[in-house]
C-alpha positions, 0 to 999 in steps of 0.5 A: 426840368426835373431829372429822372433816375433810370434804374436797370434791373435784370431778373433771372427767373430759374425754371423748376426742374421737371421732377419737382412736380412729383413728390414720390421718388419711385414715381419720378423714376417711372416717369423718367423710364417712359421718357427714355422709352420715348427717346429710344423710339424716336431714335428707332431703337429696338422696341421693348418686349413688354408694355410695362416697365421692367426692373432693369429699366428702372435701375438704369433710369435711376443711375442715369438720373443721378448721373445727370444731377451729379454733373450739375452739382459736382466738378467732374475733373476733381478726384475728391469732393469735400475731402472724399475720394470719388471715382467715376464708374462705368455707368458714369456715376460718381461713387465714394471710395470707402476704406472697406473696398477689400471686403467681399460685399456688394459693389454699391456698398463698397462704392456708394453713389454720391448724392448732393445735400439739400436736393429735391431728389435726395429728399424724395429718396429719404421720404421713400425709405422712410415710408418703406421702413414703416416711418423709421427713425434717423439712425435706421434710415441712415444705416439703410441709405448707407448701403447704396448712397452717400449723402452729405450731412446725411443725418441732418437731411434725414432729420429734416425730412422726418420732422416734416412727416405728418404721420410721425408728428401725429404719433409723437405729439405730446398730449395736452396736460393741465397745470398741476393744482395746489394741494389742499391744506389737509394734505400739506399741514403738519399733523399726527399720523391718521389725524386726517384720514381717507376711507374707501372700500374694496370688494366683495371677496368671496369666502368659503363655503358661502359668504362675502367680505370687504376690505376697508382702507384707511389712508393717512392723507398727509403721510400716505400710511395705510391701515386695513380692516375686514368688513363682513357687511355693508351696514352702518352698524358693521362699519361703525364697529370697524371704525371703532377698531381703527380708532382703538388701534390708531387713534381718533381722526379729526377729519375723515374723507369718504364718498357718498356710500350709504354706510358712510352716510349712516355713520355720519348721521349717527355721529351727529346724534351724539351730544358732543357737549357732554363728551367734550367735558372728557376732552373728546373732540368730534370727528369732522366728516367730509363727503366727496361731491356726488358728481366728482368721481375722481375725488378720492383717488389719493386713497382708492389707488392704494388698493393696488399697492396693498393687494398682497396684504388684502389677499391675506384676509 
């Protein structure tokens, strides 16, 4: 015969409290008020004047509810709990004896109610205050709760409850960001100032008595230097004169970045018609013109965004 091993196991299943079925502290207090009314009716006590719950009933029910839970978590015979001096008031509730009892203030502030840490009722109370004060943070909630209650490890409990708030998570969530891309060679290589230039236009600006003007922004792609030139027309000839003044002042750029405006396209076509082979005999190198992609509207932000910083200079024109 093979021996059998008999194992005896005792399992103790703890029944959840009745208030754990409810998620709101105010609703727990209201349900407890109706329970007290039912018990008083069975004891044939005087009937209530109204069918609705009064403020006094809710305050009394909350005091009795905390008194019941304190008896489960704290020793009634001791005068101190975790180093805190406690006293039991006339309402049979343990209260913390603070160091400011000589102050002329509310009794609940001088002797706050002692609440257990990591308790379901305590968490419901913190959530109630969190919603009441418009999703306040840890410091504000700790100050508001301290006016009536003393919670062990209050900030840790408050921080735990606030971190589980769905609304706060949604508004404090970090936006998704893409990793920064590598800068192109024309942005990082060593070059002379304005050797690699980005060009953009700003305007029109209304002139007196009648007329319009534009501002041409030349930006060095490497050193972020800017040069402003006035422009009286959007024609190709007018822009070529502006480019000529820029070259005479800052030197000839080797590479130019622009968008697909008609005056930029016209200037590029005009430069292509030049016989650069004859000009190269005088050691003059051609300008390499690069246009942004027509469907990429974000290209050129590196120099078009500098208009905001140069607004004071552009107003002078």
